[in-house]
DRENFIDREN-343602 format. One record per residue (C-alpha): y, x, z; residue in three letters. Coordinates in steps of 0.02 Angstrom, whole numbers, plus 32768, in hexadecimal, padded with zeros to 4 digits. Example, Ala and Ser with C-alpha at 12.3 -4.5 7.8 and 13.67 -1.06 7.14 Angstrom:
<lumgus>
7F1F82678186ala7FCB82AC8165ser
</lumgus>
This chain:
<lumgus>
7FFE80057FFAunk80B080407FCFunk814980078028unk81E880157FC5unk82898053800Dunk83037FCA803Eunk82727F5A8071unk82707F048118unk81EC7EF18198unk823B7E7C8215unk82DD7ED78253unk829F7F79820Aunk82E27FB8816Aunk82788034810Cunk82D080D680DAunk82568144808Funk818E81788094unk81638207810Bunk80AA821280F3unk7FFA81BF8104unk7F5C81E1816Cunk7EB6818C8193unk7F11810D8208unk7F9D80DD8191unk803581058131unk80D0813B8182unk818D81108154unk82358143819Cunk8290809C81C7unk8335805E8214unk83307FE382A8unk83C27F7C8275unk83C77F368329unk83D57FD1838Eunk8417803D82FCunk83A180C58315unk8322811E829Eunk826B80FD82B9unk81BE811E826Dunk815F808A8235unk80A7809E8218unk8056801C81A0unk7F997FF681D4unk7F1480008150unk7EA87F6D8119unk7E1A7F7F818Eunk7E987F5C8217unk7F017EE481CCunk7E817E728176unk7E1A7E518223unk7E607DD7829Bunk7DFC7E168333unk7E1D7EC5830Bunk7ED67E9982FFunk7EE07E43839Funk7E827ED383F4unk7EF97F4783A4unk7F977EE583E2unk7F527EEA8494unk7F2C7FA78486unk7FD57FCE842Cunk802F7F7384C6unk7FD47FDF853Bunk7FFE808284E5unk80BB804984DEunk80BE804B8593unk80A68112858Bunk814C815885B0unk8138821B85A6unk81A482A7855Funk811082E384F9unk80CD824584BDunk810F81EA8422unk81548144845Funk811380A58410unk81A280298406unk815C7F8F83AFunk80D27F3A835Cunk80FC7EC982C1unk80A57E4B8240unk80F67E1F81A4unk80B67DD480FEunk80067E188120unk80447EC7815Cunk80227F038200unk80877F968241unk80BD7FFD82D9unk816780338303unk817680E18350unk81E8816B8385unk821981D982EEunk81E4828E831Funk822C830E82B7unk81E183B082A3unk813D83F9825Cunk808683D98291unk8024845382F1unk7FAD8457825Dunk803B849081EDunk80658517826Bunk7FAE8556827Funk7FAE856E81C1unk8019860081E2unk7FAA8655825Aunk7F978666831Eunk801C863F8392unk807886B0840Funk8018869F84C0unk80B586548505unk80C585D18490unk801085A684A0unk80218596855Funk80C78531854Bunk807984B584D5unk7FCD84B08532unk8029848085CBunk808D83F9857Aunk7FF683B28521unk7F8583AB85C1unk801C8355861Funk802382CF859Aunk7F6482B0859Cunk7F6B82A58661unk7FF382258658unk7F8E81BB85CFunk7EE481CF8633unk7F29819686C5unk7F5480F0866Funk7EA380E98637unk7ED7811C857Bunk7E7C819F851Dunk7EB181E7847Cunk7E0381FC842Bunk7E4A8262838Bunk7EB282EC83D1unk7EC983768356unk7F5583E48310unk7F93836C8292unk7FAB82E78311unk801D8360837Aunk80CB836F8343unk8134840E836Cunk81EE83DB8390unk8282842783D5unk825C83D7847Aunk81A5840C8482unk811083B28450unk80F58307841Eunk803982B48422unk80368238838Cunk7FBA81A18373unk7F9381978426unk7F068123844Funk7EF180E183A2unk7E4681348386unk7E0380C1840Cunk7E1480288391unk7DB780868304unk7D2780A7838Cunk7D1C7FF083B9unk7D1D7FC08307unk7C95803382DDunk7C188069835Dunk7BA680F68322unk7AF6811C8358unk7AB481C483A0unk7A978255832Dunk79E08251836Eunk79D1819E831Funk7A0581CE8279unk7AC081DA8285unk7B0F816781F8unk7BB281AC81A9unk7BF981188139unk7CA9810F80FBunk7CD981828188unk7D7C812D81A7unk7D5E807B81A4unk7CAE804381A0unk7C178028820Aunk7BC180C48243unk7C70811A825Bunk7C7F81B682B8unk7D2C81AE8313unk7D8F8248830Dunk7DA882E882A8unk7D0B834E82A1unk7D4983FD82DBunk7D9083B6837Cunk7D0D833983ACunk7CAC83478449unk7BF083408440unk7BE68296848Bunk7C61825183FBunk7BE6829C837Funk7B55824783D3unk7BA6819F83D9unk7BA581998494unk7C3781478503unk7CC781BA8519unk7D4D81D1859Dunk7DDA824785B7unk7D6882DE85BCunk7D5782CC84F7unk7E0E82E784F4unk7DFE837A855Funk7D7A83C084E1unk7DE983AA844Cunk7E7283F084AFunk7E10849184CEunk7DEA849A8414unk7EA8848C83EEunk7ED885188467unk7E4C8589841Cunk7E9585728378unk7F49858D83BCunk7F298637840Aunk7EA986798388unk7EE9862882DFunk7E2585F282CAunk7DCC855282F2unk7D558550837Funk7CD485008313unk7CD1850E8261unk7C56850F81C9unk7C40850A8112unk7C2384498128unk7C2083C58195unk7B6583DF81C2unk7B86848F81FBunk7C20845E8267unk7BBB83D482BAunk7B2C845882DAunk7BB084D58325unk7BF684568398unk7B4D841C83DAunk7AF984C883EDunk7B76855483EBunk7C00859C844Cunk7C9785F083F2unk7CB786A1841Bunk7D3886BE84A9unk7DE686B1847Eunk7DF2876784D6unk7D8087B0844Aunk7DF7877383C8unk7E9787918423unk7E80882084A0unk7F2687F984F6unk7EE987488532unk7EEF872C85EAunk7E44871F862Funk7E69867B868Bunk7E9F862985EDunk7DFA865C8597unk7D97860E8626unk7E038571861Dunk7DDD85538569unk7D2885858581unk7D1984ED8601unk7D7384798592unk7CEE8499850Cunk7C5E84818574unk7BD28417851Dunk7BB383A885B0unk7C53834385E6unk7C16835E86A3unk7C2E84198682unk7CE58410864Aunk7D8483F4869Funk7D73834686EDunk7E34831886DFunk7EBC834D8672unk7F248351870Aunk7EB483E88756unk7EBD844086AFunk7F7C842C86A1unk7F9484828757unk7F19850B8720unk7F8B852D8685unk8027852B86DCunk7FE285B08761unk7FAB861F86C5unk805B860A867Eunk80A586348725unk804D86DD873Bunk7FA586A68787unk7F4986EC86EDunk7F78879D871Bunk7EE187A88793unk7E75874E8718unk7E4586CB87A1unk7E59861287A3unk7E958595881Funk7E108525886Cunk7DC184AA87F6unk7D6A83F98810unk7CCA83F8885Aunk7C7883B887BBunk7CC78436874Eunk7C2284A48752unk7C3B84C0881Funk7CCF852F87F5unk7D09854F88AEunk7CEA860688CAunk7D4486948925unk7D72874088E1unk7CC887918913unk7C6186FD88D3unk7CBE87188826unk7C8E87CE8821unk7BE487A18847unk7BD6872A87BAunk7C24879D8745unk7B9588208774unk7B0F87978761unk7B5A876D86BEunk7B4F88138677unk7A93882486B8unk7A7C87778668unk7AC987A785C7unk7A52884B85BEunk79C087E385E3unk79F087678568unk7A0387ED84DFunk796188338503unk7913878C8502unk795B87438465unk793C87EF840Cunk788687C6842Cunk788E870C8410unk791686C783A0unk7980862F83DAunk7932858083B4unk796F853C830Cunk7A0084B78314unk79AE84038311unk79A083A88271unk7A2E83218252unk7A1B829281DDunk7AAF82348191unk7AAE81958126unk7B44819480AAunk7B6580F18052unk7BB180E97F9Dunk7C4D808B7F98unk7C567FCA7F78unk7C257F8C7ECAunk7BE380447EA8unk7B2280507E7Cunk7AB280DF7E4Aunk7A8980E67D8Dunk79CB80CE7D73unk799A81817D61unk7A2081C27DE8unk79FD825B7E48unk7A6D82AD7ED2unk7A9C83597EB6unk7AE783C57F46unk7B65844B7F16unk7B3685017F4Cunk7BB884FD7FCDunk7B7784658023unk7C1E840F801Funk7C06838B7F8Eunk7B8283157F4Aunk7B8082E77E94unk7B2182517E51unk7B3381D97DB6unk7B5681297DE5unk7BA980907D9Bunk7C4E805D7DD4unk7CAE7FAD7DF3unk7CE07FC07D3Cunk7C307FB87D0Dunk7C2D80657CB9unk7BC680F37CF7unk7C2081937D25unk7BF3822E7D90unk7C3082167E46unk7C5A82927ECEunk7C3D827B7F84unk7CA282FF7FE4unk7C418316808Bunk7CE6831A80E8unk7D3A82868094unk7D3381CA80B0unk7CED81818005unk7C9581C97F69unk7D0C81DA7ECDunk7CE881C47E18unk7D0982507D91unk7D4181CF7D16unk7D4E82387C76unk7C8C825C7C87unk7C4181FE7C02unk7B8A81E87C29unk7B0A815F7C13unk7AB680F47C82unk7A1081587C68unk7A7082047C85unk7A08829C7CB7unk7A3182F77D56unk7AD4835B7D4Bunk7ADE84157D96unk7B6084847DEEunk7BB385267DC9unk7B9285AD7E51unk7C48859E7EA0unk7C2C84DF7EB0unk7CD184BB7E45unk7C7F84787DAEunk7BF783FC7D79unk7B9B84037CD3unk7B5A83677C8Funk7B13831F7BF0unk7B9682B77B88unk7B7982567AF3unk7B5E82D77A7Dunk7B9383727ADAunk7B6583E47B71unk7C0683D47BD5unk7C5384117C85unk7CD483BB7CF0unk7D43840C7D72unk7D2183AA7E17unk7DDE83BC7E57unk7E40838C7DC2unk7DC5832D7D5Aunk7DDF838D7CC0unk7D43838B7C4Dunk7D1B841A7BD0unk7C9684177B4Funk7C1784AB7B5Dunk7BAA84957AC7unk7B5B84167A48unk7AB983BF7A8Funk7A1784047A36unk79C883697A76unk79C182F37B0Funk79EF836D7BA7unk797B83637C43unk79CA83D37CD0unk7A0A847E7CD6unk7A4D85107D32unk7AE9858C7D37unk7AD8863C7D7Cunk7B5386BF7DBDunk7B6387187D13unk7BA4866A7CCEunk7B0086497C65unk7AE185937C52unk7A2285557C33unk79E984AC7C20unk794C844E7BE8unk792A83C87B62unk789E834D7B43unk789D836C7A97unk7891842B7A8Aunk788F84B87AFFunk791885037B78unk79C1853B7B38unk7A4785B87B6Eunk7B0085B97B55unk7B92861C7BA3unk7BDF85B07C2Eunk7C8C85C77BDBunk7C4B85727B34unk7BF085A17AA2unk7B5D85777A33unk7ABD855F7A9Bunk7A1F85BF7A60unk797185A57A7Bunk792185F97B1Cunk787985B67B18unk780B85567A8Eunk778D84D67AAAunk76DC85197A8Eunk7675848B7A28unk75D384DE7A4Funk75F284B97B08unk762284027AE8unk76CE84297B1Funk775B83A17B04unk77EB83C77B7Eunk783584607BD8unk78B1841F7C50unk790A84267CF1unk791E84E87D03unk796C85367DA4unk79A685ED7DB0unk795E86627E33unk79C686D97E94unk79C687677E21unk7A1786F37DA3unk799D872E7D20unk78F486D37D4Dunk78EB86127D55unk7869858A7D7Aunk785784FA7D04unk77E184667CEEunk777184677C53unk771883C67C29unk768183BB7BBBunk760283467B7Eunk757B83BC7BCCunk7593839B7C89unk755484517CA9unk75F184947C54unk767584297CA6unk76D484727D36unk776484E07D75unk777385867D11unk77D486267D31unk7834866C7CA0unk78B286F27C8Bunk794F87097C1Cunk791E87B67BEFunk787B877E7BA7unk786D86C57BA9unk77CE86C67B2Bunk776A87477B97unk76D486EF7BDFunk76CE874D7C76unk7788872E7C9Aunk775F866E7C7Aunk76C8865D7CEDunk76A885B27D48unk76E485B37DF7unk76B785057E20unk764784767DDFunk76B383DC7DDFunk7701835D7D6Bunk77AE83587DC2unk784383C97DBFunk785784377E61unk78E484817EC5unk78FD85357F00unk796485667FA1unk7994861A7FACunk796486828048unk79EF866C80D3unk7A07869C8186unk795986DF81A0unk790586518146unk789D868080AAunk78C186308001unk7874858E7FF6unk782D851C7F5Funk7846846A7F7Cunk77D183F87F13unk778C83517F13unk76D383237F4Cunk7685827D7F64unk771C82297F8Cunk776282A87FFEunk77E683367FE7unk779783E28017unk77DE84838036unk777A852B8029unk77B285E28044unk77C686367F8Eunk77D386F17F60unk785786E97ED0unk783387A77EA7unk776C878A7E98unk778786D57E56unk770C868D7EC7unk76F886127F56unk76D9864C800Dunk76768600809Cunk766A854080B0unk76E584B7807Eunk772D844C8100unk7770839F80EFunk7828837F80E9unk784882C880BEunk77F68223807Dunk782B81A1800Eunk789181F87F96unk78BF819A7EF8unk787181E77E4Dunk78B381BD7DA4unk783D820B7D1Funk781382C47D49unk78B282C87DB9unk78A682B57E6Funk794C827A7EB8unk797783127F32unk79D583AC7F3Bunk79EA84327FBFunk7A4F84CB8006unk7A06853C8091unk7A6684C98113unk7A63841980BBunk79F783AE8064unk7A2F830C8007unk79AE82907FC0unk79B581DD7F78unk793281777FCCunk78B8810F7F6Aunk78DD80517F74unk78897FB77F44unk788C7FA67E7Funk79367F557E4Cunk79247EAE7DFCunk79617E767D55unk797E7DDE7CF6unk79707DCB7C35unk7A1B7D787C0Funk7A567D1E7B6Funk7B0F7D637B3Bunk7B6C7D0F7AA6unk7BC47D8B7A31unk7C627D7B7A9Bunk7C0B7DC27B36unk7BFF7D117B90unk7B627CED7BF5unk7B0F7C5D7BA5unk7A617C5C7BF7unk79D07CB07C42unk79127CD07C09unk787F7CE27C6Funk786A7D1A7D1Cunk78B77DB07D6Aunk78567E5B7D5Dunk78677F187D7Funk787A7F407CCAunk789C7F077C1Bunk78917FA37BB2unk78967FAF7AF4unk78A37EF57ACCunk78927EAA7A30unk789F7DF279FDunk78247DAF798Funk78597D7C78CAunk78557CC978FCunk78B37CDA7997unk78357C8E7A0Aunk77EE7D1E7A6Bunk78247DCC7AA7unk77BA7E627AC5unk77EB7EF37B42unk77A07F777B9Eunk779B7F797C63unk77677FFE7CDAunk76AB7FE87D23unk767380007DC7unk763780B27DA5unk76CB812A7D9Aunk76FB815D7CE1unk769480D07C9Cunk76E280437C34unk76997FAD7BE8unk76DC7F257B68unk77007E6C7B9Dunk772E7DDD7B33unk77A67D547B6Eunk77997CA47B16unk78587C797B0Dunk782D7BC67AFDunk77B67BA67B7Funk77EF7C337BF9unk77447C7E7C12unk771B7D397C0Eunk767A7D7D7BDAunk76377E3F7BE6unk76167E817B3Eunk75D67F2B7B63unk756B7F777BF1unk757480287C28unk755480AD7C6Aunk75D880F77BF4unk768B80DD7BBEunk769080587B3Aunk774180487AF9unk77B680357A64unk77777F947A1Dunk77AD7F44797Bunk77797E9A7924unk772A7E87787Bunk77947E1C7808unk77257D83781Eunk77237D9F78E2unk76617DA778EBunk76577E61790Aunk76B17EDB797Bunk76AA7F9F795Bunk76CC801279F0unk76B580C57A34unk763780F77AB2unk7612819C7B04unk756581747B30unk752F820A7ACBunk75AF82817B12unk763782607A8Funk768681C47A62unk7627817E79C3unk764280E27962unk75D980427991unk75D57F907945unk75987EF27999unk75947E37796Cunk76097DCF79E4unk75887D4479FEunk74FB7DC27A3Aunk748F7D9479A8unk74687E4D7983unk74687EE379EAunk74F17F5D79D6unk74D37FE57950unk7518809C793Cunk7591809E78B2unk75CD815478ACunk759381F17911unk75ED8296790Dunk760A83327976unk76C782F279A1unk770E825879F5unk773C81C57992unk77A78129799Funk77A380997924unk785580507908unk78457FDA7874unk77DB7F717808unk78077F42775Funk781F7E827737unk779C7E8B76A7unk771E7EE2771Funk77147F8476B4unk776580077718unk776B803377D4unk77F580AD7811unk77E3811D78A4unk783381B478ECunk77D48259791Cunk77F383127934unk776B834778BCunk778F83F9788Cunk785083E678B0unk78C0841D793Dunk790083697962unk78BA82BD793Dunk78AE82977885unk788F81EC7824unk77EA81C877CDunk77A681397761unk76EF80FC7775unk76AF808D76E3unk7646800F772Eunk75D07FF876A6unk752B80567695unk7526810476D3unk75CF81497695unk761E81D776EAunk76C381CF7755unk774D821276F1unk77E6826E7740unk7894821A770Funk790A8294776Cunk78EC834F778Funk7979839777EDunk79AB83FD787Eunk79F4836178D3unk79B582DD7946unk7991823A78DEunk79408197790Bunk793B80E1791Funk793880BE7865unk793D7FFD7833unk790C7FBE7788unk79927F467741unk79497E887723unk794D7EB2766Funk78FF7F4F7675unk79837FB77620unk79D4801376B2unk79AF8059775Bunk7A1F807577F1unk79FD8100786Cunk7A5A816778EAunk7A70821F78DAunk7AD382AD793Dunk7AFA831778A1unk7BB7830078CDunk7B9E8345797Cunk7B8E829779CCunk7B1C8208799Funk7B5E81937917unk7B16810578B5unk7AF4811777FDunk7ABA80B17769unk7A5B810076D6unk7A0680C1763Funk794C80A17647unk78F680B1759Dunk784C807D7580unk77F280B074CEunk7745806D74CDunk76F480BD756Aunk777C81447577unk7813813B75EBunk78BB819875DDunk7969819B7627unk7A13819575CEunk7AC381957602unk7AF2817476AEunk7B908138770Cunk7BCA814D77C0unk7BE8809D780Cunk7C1780C078C7unk7CB9810A7911unk7CB8816879ACunk7BF8816879C5unk7B7580EB799Bunk7ACA80C179DBunk7A38805479A2unk7A7D7FF3790Dunk7A257F5878E8unk7A2E7EE77849unk7A4B7E2E784Bunk79D57DC177F9unk7A397DA77762unk7A5C7E5E774Funk7B287E407752unk7B477E8B77FCunk7B067F207868unk7B217F1B7922unk7B1D7FC0798Dunk7B4880067A33unk7BEB80707A35unk7C5E80B67AB2unk7BD2811C7B03unk7B5B808A7B10unk7BDA801F7B66unk7C0D7FA27AD3unk7BBE7F337A58unk7C087F5B79B3unk7BFD7EFF7902unk7C1B7F3D784Eunk7C197EC177BDunk7B9E7EFF772Cunk7BA87EC17677unk7B257F2A7629unk7B947F9975AEunk7BAA805375A5unk7C6A807B75C6unk7C4E80767655unk7BEB7FDA7686unk7C257FB87732unk7CCA7F727782unk7D1C7FB37818unk7CCA7FAE78BBunk7D077F257934unk7CD77F1B79EFunk7C747E767A1Cunk7C647E8A7AD9unk7C497F067B6Bunk7B967F0F7B92unk7B617F1C7C53unk7B427FCF7C85unk7AA47FB47CF3unk7A217F7C7C6Funk79897FC27CC9unk7980805D7C6Aunk7986800A7BB8unk7A0A801B7B36unk79DA7F9E7AC1unk7A447EF77A93unk79B37E9B7A56unk7A137E1679E4unk79D27D827999unk79C47D8678D7unk7A717D3B78B9unk7AB47DAB793Dunk7B0F7D1C799Bunk7AA37D387A33unk7A697DD87A94unk79E27DE27B11unk7A137E667B98unk79C77E8C7C47unk7A4E7E757CCFunk7A347EBD7D7Funk7A1F7E4A7E1Dunk7AC27E797E7Cunk7A7D7E237F23unk7A427ED07F66unk7A807F2C7FFEunk7B017FC27FE1unk7AB480637FA5unk7AB181098003unk7A6681B28009unk7A22821A8092unk7A6882C980CAunk79F88333813Cunk7A5383BE819Cunk79F5844881D5unk79638413816Eunk790484B48187unk78FD84AF8242unk784F8453823Funk77FB84BD81B6unk7778854A81CFunk77CC85F581D1unk77618625813Aunk
</lumgus>
């Protein structure tokens, strides 16, 4: 919300904006009644929109307004106007302590002065039963008259709105300012009991005070880390180095005061801010010269000691330190405990069907593909220190996008665009092209020498400079081993060797292999490391932990020590997590040495086949909900639709036929195998489809009435996918990579034992060819321009011979899956990165034969992994799956210190 200058809120006239924070926006304003300048804070919607919370806030604000202290910012008034909730406060001029600390540590006399003033203010508030709960340098203003504490007591409102479970009960961090599961406060200054979601009192403020004084004296935070997880671990498990170890001239008594403030157990801290205030005044007045402290409360670690007792304690402490050193040199300290966090996606944001979560190398960010409120898929970033995930809006991905991967410095993400491999700067969102896609990209890795490698499901692995250039082959598929994919590579620490997944029709050949940039074709350097059909993750050695290989086995994520020099696993595997989502060969997990992120498997999302008219209006539904309506095709007479659906066995698919008139669904094929890519015969009596029951996808035909068993139509050594059957029944079009780098187009005469005829032989990926109703043209898609576009080409039949003639580009800005209308006068395709249905008029001439494209409607992004439009013959209606939106918000899991329960080797 932005309030403009001159606007009035009650008697207050807005003058200018001052700033914004987690609890609202702040403006300079004039109190027209008392002719004074004040600060007005506009409360955020999570307070303003909830009546019960508003009333609670009013009561709390009135209590805070009773605080009258020289070092507490005064709250003058609370107001409500036109749906705006606001506070009127004293205007404090100066700079925040956070801004001052950005310049370095402070002189000791200033440290003591400010510490005395802050502790005095805390004592005043605590005596009235008011705790701050978010004491931190940015809430402390340094003015000419001393410090002023800001936002006093406001955090209590946040806590009452959003209670949090303890860390041991799987701490939930969700929308960390406003939502259920909130941790109240700023992480580096939060007491252990706040992290654990326990009831807090003034002693939590004392802990935060100690952290702030430590930072004033040293210029360093008492508890810091590379990410939230490591900060939490530090607060819960470790003590900061003594101030005197960083600032040797520190009074010994101040060192001890801060140490007691930072005790893990509240009972071991100073019990009141008043006692703390008196101790600090004593140090400031010279008591610190002896290094001794004034008497403390009994509960503050039983601190009543005389001088001799303190000497004895010092001696005993030295002995204990020596013994501790000896003990821990033989036995390392226990690892920090594992902590689990559940992070929800923003409202109206859902994962794409194949989404995985990818942790940045520095452990501060998680990237994932998701569909936003605009219905379009983008890459999203969850900065682990921020409130909500944010979209990278210029990332042109599909709803079935493969996993992205990070640069070593965590500044860039590489992803598969429509026609290019691209990278995006996560801070400014700028996107740069890296190279043309040699085929569908599946996973990749970026080493410290700025070399990228990535896999494909059409060819082998490729490499390209991170700065951009031409991708060159790194590995090649070995037909003798039945290989059909090299994908999901990940570099090892030396930046030369890498692991990658080979999939093969021969089970004994599939698995994770180790390759090398120096000699990728060498069979020794490409030995098999692990027998699996899934991608893996690698975590380099860290903090005494060996390198680990993470892999998926029987539904469980496992970790096992891995020698990156010998390229072999060591010891036994340990379970890490269960119930991880898997899309194709890609388990949805990613890890650094300290943090693991994964997307949990959920119940299969339900979809409803839905009729849209050619303007995008929903006009009806077909059949029942299901978990997949892939590769749909409506029968020539418009009464039935055939589609593929995942089977109970992972990786298997079968064909089903829905009777659109009666609403009944019948299973058409029966595994075990993947049966897919169905097309109807011209008379609707048969269906031709692909099946990998023999290892590769061969072509089969089957009668739709079940009167005859299915028959093998075409067997070769390569995968094949049927795309169109000519209206006269003479020819079948299919795509296959027979002998070519990418998919090519082939014609199979349906009479006799005729051989298949290639009709394209290029270095580009071409597919989804459709024969026009009059048999004179074909439409197809190709990436020959650098991105996929839709084309029309002459289709000439002379006797039993088939050739092609002139061709025309019919799409603009990208085109996918072009289909003919029944009368051959219109072609509809998917444009705008699979987001829009686009129509082109066609008159059958040659100069050129197509009119300009016109967008019909925007297509729902979440279509269950399918991209087809499935139009009726007249192209007035389209049958598209629509996701059931009655689902709970989606989330992913983060495990901090995930290695703590693993076996050492």
